N, C-alpha and C positions, 0 to 999 in steps of 0.2 A: 586602395590601401596605400598609405604612405610608408615608404621603406627607409626614410632618411635616418631614423633612430633605431631601427630594428637590427638585431644581430643576425648575421647569416653565417652558415657553415656549409662546407662541401663534404660529402661522404658517400659511402657505398651502401646500397640496399642489401641487407642480409636476410630479411624475412618480409614476405608480403602475404602471409596466411590470413590475417584479419581483414575484415571488410573495411575499405577506405582508410587503412592504416598500414604504414610500412615502418620497419625498424631500420634505422640508418646508423652505420658505424662511422664515427668521425675520428680521425687520427691526427694528433698534433705532435710536433717535435719541438723540444726545447733543450737547453743546455743545463745540466745538473749544476746547482749552485756551488757545491763543494768539490765534486770530482771532475767537473768541466767536460763531461762526456755528453754526447747527444743521446737523449732519451726519447723513446716513443711511448705515447700514452693514448689509449683509445677510450672512447665513450660511446654508448649507444643511446640514441634518441628515438622516441616514438613520434612519427610525423604523420599528419593528415594528408591523404592522397585522395582527393575528391573523385577523380575519374578512374581510379584503380589502374592507372597507366604504367606504374612502375613495376619492373621485374627484378628478380634477384640478380645482383651484379651490376645494376645500373648505377652510374655516378650521378648524384642529384645535388641540387642546391636547396637547402632548407632555410626557412626564416622563422624567427620566433613570433609567436602570436599569443592571444589570450588563452587561458586554459580551456581545452576542449573536452577533456575527460580527466581522470585521476592522474594519468601519466603523460598525456599528450599536450605539449605546449609548443609544438613546432608544426610547420606546414610546408609541403613540397612546393617550392617556387618554380623550378624548372628541372627537366631532365637534361643534364649536360651531355651525357654519353650513354647510349644504350649498351647493354651487355653484348659482347661478341662483335662489336664494330671496330 
C-alpha cells in the first residue's frame, strides 16, 4: 500500500468494543482567527484494526483508506504507544 498521498493522524483509542474496529479520538490545536487564542478541537474516527491488537488508551497512527463500511474510512497503521507504558 502506497502512503505518499494518504492522510495520517495520531490519536488515542477510546473504544475497542466492536470486532476489528476501534474508535480513535484525534485532537488538533489551532489559533482562533478573531480572538487569537489556542483552541482545542477533537474528532472521533472509526478505524479498522485487523488483528484486534489495540486497547483503550493506546496511542495509534491511522491512515485514510477506501470506505470499509458506512462510517469506517481509516485503518490503524501502527500502535505508537501502548496504554500504561
